[in-house]
C-alpha positions as CSV (number, residue, x, y, z in Angstrom):
1,X,-27.2,21.3,15.7
2,X,-27.5,23.2,12.4
3,X,-30.7,22.7,10.4
4,X,-30.4,20.7,7.2
5,X,-31.2,23.7,4.9
6,X,-28.3,25.8,6.4
7,X,-25.6,23.2,5.9
8,X,-22.9,24.0,3.3
9,X,-22.8,22.0,0.1
10,X,-19.4,20.4,0.8
11,X,-19.7,18.5,4.0
12,X,-20.2,15.1,5.5
13,X,-21.6,13.9,8.8
14,X,-20.5,10.9,10.8
15,X,-18.7,9.6,13.9
16,X,-15.0,10.1,14.3
17,X,-13.2,6.8,13.7
18,X,-11.1,7.3,16.9
19,X,-13.5,8.8,19.4
20,X,-17.0,8.0,18.0
21,X,-17.9,11.6,18.4
22,X,-20.6,12.8,16.0
23,X,-19.2,15.4,13.7
24,X,-19.8,17.5,10.7
25,X,-16.7,18.0,8.5
26,X,-16.8,20.8,6.0
27,X,-14.3,21.6,3.3
28,X,-13.5,24.2,0.7
29,X,-11.4,23.8,-2.4
30,X,-10.6,20.3,-1.3
31,X,-9.2,21.2,2.1
32,X,-11.0,20.7,5.5
33,X,-12.1,24.1,6.7
34,X,-14.2,23.3,9.7
35,X,-15.0,20.4,12.1
36,X,-17.9,20.8,14.4
37,X,-19.5,18.5,17.0
38,X,-23.1,17.5,16.6
39,X,-24.9,18.2,19.8
40,X,-28.1,16.3,19.1
41,X,-28.0,12.5,19.7
42,X,-27.0,10.6,16.6
43,X,-27.0,6.8,17.0
44,X,-27.1,5.7,13.4
45,X,-24.3,7.7,11.9
46,X,-21.5,5.9,10.0
47,X,-17.8,6.3,10.9
48,X,-15.5,8.8,9.1
49,X,-11.8,8.2,8.7
50,X,-9.0,9.6,6.7
51,X,-8.5,8.1,3.2
52,X,-6.3,5.0,3.1
53,X,-2.7,5.2,1.6
54,X,-1.3,2.0,0.1
55,X,2.4,1.9,-0.6
56,X,2.3,-1.3,-2.7
57,X,-0.3,-2.0,-5.3
58,X,0.7,-4.3,-8.2
59,X,-2.9,-4.4,-9.5
60,X,-6.6,-4.9,-8.7
61,X,-9.8,-6.2,-10.3
62,X,-8.2,-7.4,-13.5
63,X,-5.7,-4.5,-13.9
64,X,-2.1,-5.6,-13.7
65,X,0.5,-2.8,-13.5
66,X,3.1,-5.2,-14.8
67,X,1.2,-6.5,-17.8
68,X,2.7,-5.7,-21.2
69,X,-0.7,-4.5,-22.3
70,X,-1.1,-1.9,-19.6
71,X,-2.8,1.3,-21.0
72,X,-3.4,4.7,-19.4
73,X,-7.1,3.8,-19.2
74,X,-6.2,0.8,-17.1
75,X,-4.4,3.0,-14.6
76,X,-7.5,5.1,-14.4
77,X,-9.7,2.0,-13.9
78,X,-7.3,0.8,-11.2
79,X,-7.5,4.1,-9.4
80,X,-11.3,4.1,-9.5
81,X,-11.4,0.5,-8.2
82,X,-9.2,1.5,-5.3
83,X,-11.4,4.4,-4.4
84,X,-14.3,1.9,-3.9
85,X,-12.1,0.3,-1.2
86,X,-11.3,3.5,0.6
87,X,-7.8,4.0,-0.9
88,X,-7.3,7.7,-1.8
89,X,-3.5,7.7,-2.3
90,X,-1.4,4.8,-3.5
91,X,1.9,3.8,-5.2
92,X,1.5,1.6,-8.2
93,X,4.2,-1.0,-8.0
94,X,6.4,-2.0,-10.9
95,X,8.3,-5.2,-10.2
96,X,11.3,-6.9,-11.7
97,X,11.2,-7.3,-15.5
98,X,13.3,-6.5,-18.6
99,X,14.6,-2.9,-18.6
100,X,12.4,-2.0,-21.6
101,X,9.2,-3.4,-19.9
102,X,9.9,-1.6,-16.7
103,X,10.4,1.7,-18.6
104,X,7.2,1.1,-20.5
105,X,5.2,0.6,-17.3
106,X,6.7,3.7,-15.7
107,X,5.9,5.7,-18.8
108,X,2.3,4.5,-18.9
109,X,1.8,5.5,-15.3
110,X,3.3,8.9,-15.9
111,X,1.1,9.4,-19.0
112,X,-2.0,8.4,-17.0
113,X,-1.2,11.1,-14.4
114,X,-0.7,13.6,-17.2
115,X,-4.0,12.8,-18.8
116,X,-6.3,12.3,-15.8
117,X,-6.2,14.9,-13.0
118,X,-7.9,12.8,-10.4
119,X,-5.4,9.9,-11.1
120,X,-2.5,12.3,-10.6
121,X,-4.0,13.4,-7.3
122,X,-4.4,9.8,-6.1
123,X,-1.0,8.5,-7.2
124,X,1.5,9.6,-4.6
125,X,4.4,8.2,-6.5
126,X,5.6,4.9,-7.9
127,X,7.1,1.9,-6.0
128,X,9.8,0.2,-8.0
129,X,10.1,-3.3,-6.5
130,X,13.2,-4.6,-8.2
131,X,15.1,-5.5,-10.3
132,X,17.9,-4.9,-7.8
133,X,16.9,-7.8,-5.5
134,X,18.2,-11.2,-4.5
135,X,18.4,-13.9,-7.2
136,X,18.1,-16.7,-4.6
137,X,15.1,-19.0,-4.5
138,X,12.8,-17.8,-1.7
139,X,13.9,-14.2,-1.5
140,X,13.3,-13.7,-5.2
141,X,9.7,-14.6,-4.6
142,X,7.6,-14.5,-7.8
143,X,9.9,-12.1,-9.5
144,X,11.4,-13.4,-12.8
145,X,14.9,-14.4,-11.9
146,X,16.2,-13.8,-15.4
147,X,15.9,-10.1,-15.0
148,X,17.3,-9.7,-11.4
149,X,20.5,-7.7,-11.4
150,X,22.9,-5.7,-9.2
151,X,22.0,-2.1,-8.3
152,X,23.0,0.1,-11.2
153,X,22.6,3.9,-10.7
154,X,22.9,4.8,-14.4
155,X,20.0,2.4,-15.2
156,X,18.0,3.7,-12.3
157,X,18.4,7.2,-13.6
158,X,16.8,5.9,-16.9
159,X,13.9,4.5,-14.8
160,X,13.6,7.8,-13.0
161,X,13.4,9.7,-16.3
162,X,10.8,7.3,-17.7
163,X,8.6,7.8,-14.7
164,X,8.8,11.6,-14.8
165,X,10.8,11.4,-11.5
166,X,7.8,9.9,-9.8
167,X,9.6,6.9,-8.2
168,X,9.2,7.4,-4.4
169,X,10.3,4.0,-3.2
170,X,12.7,1.5,-4.6
171,X,13.1,-2.0,-3.1
172,X,16.7,-3.2,-3.0
173,X,18.6,-6.1,-1.5
174,X,21.7,-4.9,0.1
175,X,23.5,-8.2,-0.5
176,X,25.1,-6.7,-3.7
177,X,28.5,-5.1,-3.3
178,X,27.1,-2.1,-5.3
179,X,24.2,-1.5,-2.9
180,X,25.7,0.9,-0.4
181,X,26.7,3.5,-3.0
182,X,23.4,3.0,-4.8
183,X,21.5,3.6,-1.6
184,X,23.4,6.8,-1.0
185,X,22.7,8.0,-4.5
186,X,19.0,7.3,-4.1
187,X,18.8,9.2,-0.8
188,X,20.5,12.1,-2.4
189,X,17.9,12.1,-5.2
190,X,15.0,12.0,-2.7
191,X,14.1,8.4,-3.3
192,X,13.2,6.2,-0.3
193,X,15.1,2.9,-0.2
194,X,13.4,-0.2,1.2
195,X,15.1,-3.4,2.0
196,X,13.2,-6.4,0.6
197,X,13.5,-9.7,-1.3
198,X,16.9,-10.1,0.4
199,X,19.4,-12.7,1.5
200,X,21.6,-10.0,3.0
201,X,23.7,-10.6,6.1
202,X,23.2,-8.7,9.3
203,X,26.3,-6.6,8.5
204,X,25.0,-5.8,5.0
205,X,21.6,-4.7,6.4
206,X,23.4,-2.5,9.0
207,X,25.5,-0.9,6.2
208,X,22.3,-0.3,4.2
209,X,20.7,1.5,7.1
210,X,23.8,3.6,7.7
211,X,23.6,4.5,4.0
212,X,20.0,5.7,4.4
213,X,17.6,2.8,3.9
214,X,14.4,3.5,5.8
215,X,11.9,0.8,5.1
216,X,11.3,-2.9,5.0
217,X,9.2,-4.2,2.1
218,X,6.5,-6.7,3.3
219,X,8.7,-7.9,6.2
220,X,8.6,-11.6,6.7
221,X,7.7,-12.4,3.1
222,X,9.9,-12.7,0.1
223,X,12.3,-14.8,2.2
224,X,13.7,-18.3,2.5
225,X,11.4,-21.0,3.9
226,X,14.0,-21.9,6.5
227,X,16.4,-19.4,8.1
228,X,19.2,-19.7,10.7
229,X,17.8,-19.4,14.2
230,X,20.0,-16.3,14.6
231,X,21.3,-14.1,13.1
232,X,19.1,-13.7,10.1
233,X,17.8,-10.8,8.0
234,X,14.3,-10.7,9.6
235,X,15.7,-10.3,13.1
236,X,18.2,-7.7,11.9
237,X,15.5,-5.6,10.2
238,X,13.4,-5.8,13.4
239,X,16.4,-4.6,15.4
240,X,17.1,-1.6,13.3
241,X,15.2,1.3,14.8
242,X,15.6,3.4,11.7
243,X,13.6,1.0,9.6
244,X,9.8,1.2,9.3
245,X,8.2,-2.1,8.6
246,X,5.5,-2.8,6.0
247,X,3.4,-5.9,6.5
248,X,0.7,-7.7,4.5
249,X,-2.1,-8.4,7.1
250,X,-4.4,-10.5,4.9
251,X,-4.3,-13.5,7.2
252,X,-2.4,-15.6,4.7
253,X,1.0,-14.0,4.3
254,X,1.9,-13.7,8.0
255,X,0.7,-15.6,11.0
256,X,-1.1,-13.5,13.6
257,X,1.8,-14.1,16.1
258,X,4.3,-12.6,13.6
259,X,2.1,-9.6,13.0
260,X,1.8,-9.1,16.7
261,X,5.5,-9.3,17.3
262,X,6.3,-6.9,14.4
263,X,3.7,-4.4,15.6
264,X,5.1,-4.5,19.2
265,X,8.7,-4.1,18.1
266,X,7.9,-1.4,15.5
267,X,5.4,0.5,17.6
268,X,4.1,3.4,15.5
269,X,6.4,2.4,12.7
270,X,4.4,-0.5,11.2
271,X,2.5,0.2,8.0
272,X,-0.1,-1.9,6.4
273,X,0.2,-2.6,2.6
274,X,-2.0,-4.7,0.4
275,X,0.7,-5.8,-2.1
276,X,-2.4,-6.7,-4.2
277,X,-2.1,-8.3,-7.6
278,X,-4.3,-8.0,-10.7
279,X,-6.5,-10.8,-9.6
280,X,-7.3,-9.2,-6.3
281,X,-11.0,-8.3,-6.0
282,X,-11.9,-10.9,-8.6
283,X,-14.4,-13.7,-8.0
284,X,-13.1,-17.0,-6.7
285,X,-12.0,-19.5,-9.3
286,X,-9.1,-20.7,-11.4
287,X,-7.1,-18.2,-13.5
288,X,-4.1,-18.2,-15.8
289,X,-1.7,-15.2,-15.2
290,X,0.1,-13.3,-17.9
291,X,3.4,-14.9,-16.9
292,X,1.9,-18.3,-17.5
293,X,1.1,-19.6,-14.0
294,X,-2.2,-21.2,-13.3
295,X,-3.6,-20.0,-9.9
296,X,-6.6,-20.5,-7.7
297,X,-8.4,-17.8,-5.8
298,X,-10.3,-19.5,-3.0
299,X,-13.6,-18.5,-1.4
300,X,-11.6,-17.5,1.7
301,X,-9.6,-14.9,-0.3
302,X,-6.3,-16.8,-0.6
303,X,-4.5,-16.8,-4.0
304,X,-2.2,-19.8,-4.6
305,X,-0.6,-21.8,-7.4
306,X,-2.8,-24.4,-8.9
307,X,-2.1,-27.8,-7.2
308,X,0.1,-26.1,-4.6
309,X,-2.2,-24.6,-1.9
310,X,0.8,-23.7,0.3
311,X,2.5,-21.6,-2.3
312,X,1.0,-18.1,-2.4
313,X,0.6,-16.4,-5.8
314,X,0.3,-12.9,-4.4
315,X,-2.1,-10.9,-2.3
316,X,-5.7,-11.0,-3.4
317,X,-7.2,-8.5,-1.0
318,X,-7.4,-4.7,-0.8
319,X,-5.9,-2.7,2.0
320,X,-9.1,-2.5,4.0
321,X,-9.0,-6.2,4.4
322,X,-5.8,-5.8,6.5
323,X,-7.5,-3.3,8.7
324,X,-10.4,-5.6,9.1
325,X,-8.1,-8.6,9.9
326,X,-6.3,-6.8,12.7
327,X,-9.6,-5.8,14.2
328,X,-11.3,-9.2,13.9
329,X,-8.3,-11.1,15.3
330,X,-8.0,-8.6,18.2
331,X,-4.5,-7.7,17.2
332,X,-5.3,-4.0,17.1
333,X,-8.3,-1.7,17.8
334,X,-9.9,-0.3,14.8
335,X,-8.6,3.2,15.0
336,X,-4.9,2.0,15.4
337,X,-5.3,-0.4,12.5
338,X,-6.9,2.4,10.4
339,X,-4.0,4.7,11.2
340,X,-1.5,2.0,10.1
341,X,-3.2,2.1,6.7
342,X,-3.8,5.9,6.4
343,X,-2.1,8.5,8.6
344,X,1.2,6.6,9.2
345,X,2.0,5.7,5.6
346,X,1.1,9.3,4.6
347,X,3.4,10.6,7.3
348,X,6.1,8.3,6.1
349,X,5.8,9.7,2.6
350,X,5.6,13.3,3.9
351,X,2.1,13.8,2.4
352,X,-0.3,16.4,3.7
353,X,-2.8,13.6,4.4
354,X,-0.7,12.7,7.4
355,X,-2.8,15.3,9.4
356,X,-5.8,13.0,9.3
357,X,-9.1,14.5,10.3
358,X,-7.9,18.0,11.0
359,X,-8.6,21.6,9.8
360,X,-6.2,22.3,6.9
361,X,-5.8,18.7,5.9
362,X,-6.9,17.5,2.4
363,X,-10.5,16.3,2.4
364,X,-9.5,12.7,1.7
365,X,-12.2,11.0,3.6
366,X,-13.8,7.6,3.9
367,X,-17.3,7.1,5.3
368,X,-17.8,3.5,6.4
369,X,-19.8,1.1,8.6
370,X,-18.5,-1.3,11.2
371,X,-20.2,-4.6,11.7
372,X,-19.1,-7.8,13.5
373,X,-18.1,-9.4,10.2
374,X,-16.5,-6.6,8.1
375,X,-16.0,-3.0,7.3
376,X,-18.2,-1.6,4.5
377,X,-17.1,1.5,2.5
378,X,-20.1,3.8,1.9
379,X,-18.5,6.8,0.4
380,X,-15.0,8.0,-0.6
381,X,-13.9,11.5,-1.1
382,X,-10.6,12.6,-2.8
383,X,-9.6,16.2,-2.4
384,X,-13.2,16.9,-1.5
385,X,-14.7,15.3,-4.6
386,X,-16.9,12.3,-4.1
387,X,-15.3,9.5,-6.1
388,X,-17.2,6.5,-4.8
389,X,-20.7,5.9,-3.3
390,X,-21.9,2.5,-2.4
391,X,-24.9,1.4,-4.5
392,X,-27.6,-0.1,-2.3
393,X,-29.8,-3.0,-3.6
394,X,-33.5,-2.9,-2.7
């Protein structure tokens, strides 16, 4: 083992999140340059994993991406809050709204990337979730129905321009007659099409996949309370091998049995997302949202409409919570769950972070502890820069 005084300035020691092997990881210019085993016994080292990548973040700790007061400083604060939860890359998610409000949100995110270099490095694109979704109750979810509309390529080009061409994913319901041509145009423009908030028939889903749709947005949510036994749009998306499935594994959005089935059917193609809203990470209590709904955030971490505990009002937990849930419920070992929230979504987006802990990969690293109860983030590094360190209380 190297002595402490000979160690380079940019390094971190810990145990590999997959193997438990004690390592020292060194980087230069934000890229991992060396990975060495530590030969001396190290029993108290924390774990090291690749940074988490969240494909669906509506907000966190009081910042709402869809608020009409969103400022560039809010996007910076959101990014910093996510670093504290181990998220080093994410897609801020703009949902259904008026055309002007959508453009304003997209422009604000673009301006934040232009102003703050570390925000630009952390935002891997934008997820536009709507407005081209189903208007039906159930599938429309919490999206304002008044602004739902058929896919419109000319309008989407305006959204692309407003974002600085940063839209990486657009969620679409293929139930609209215009959807097939729209999907083809998106694919030609390099935008990933995700099926979600849909009431589409099996044939319409198959047509969407043939046109190039590649993803399912929070599969099993944003749907009718009651579906035909078969066929239905959940079965059909599970059956389409070309579709990768995103799931919210917070313990409230999907039963464990459903998570287990999706992960088995979509082996290696199941991605964890938080779908967190602005109240995520806030203290338990009663809140009023900017769209006028009164909601309750419980001690257990569930966010529901006031007086309607069975009606969810969004996800109130960060991505690490999903990793923790899969591990605690023995639905997945830790390393597999971590990959579902890091390497696999990065691979899906084609990011260099898909290499994980490897020489030549970006030094997007998370140092964390594993206890029986939870996972504790100790340090987060983005492109080799320490962006979060846990503050210990004496």
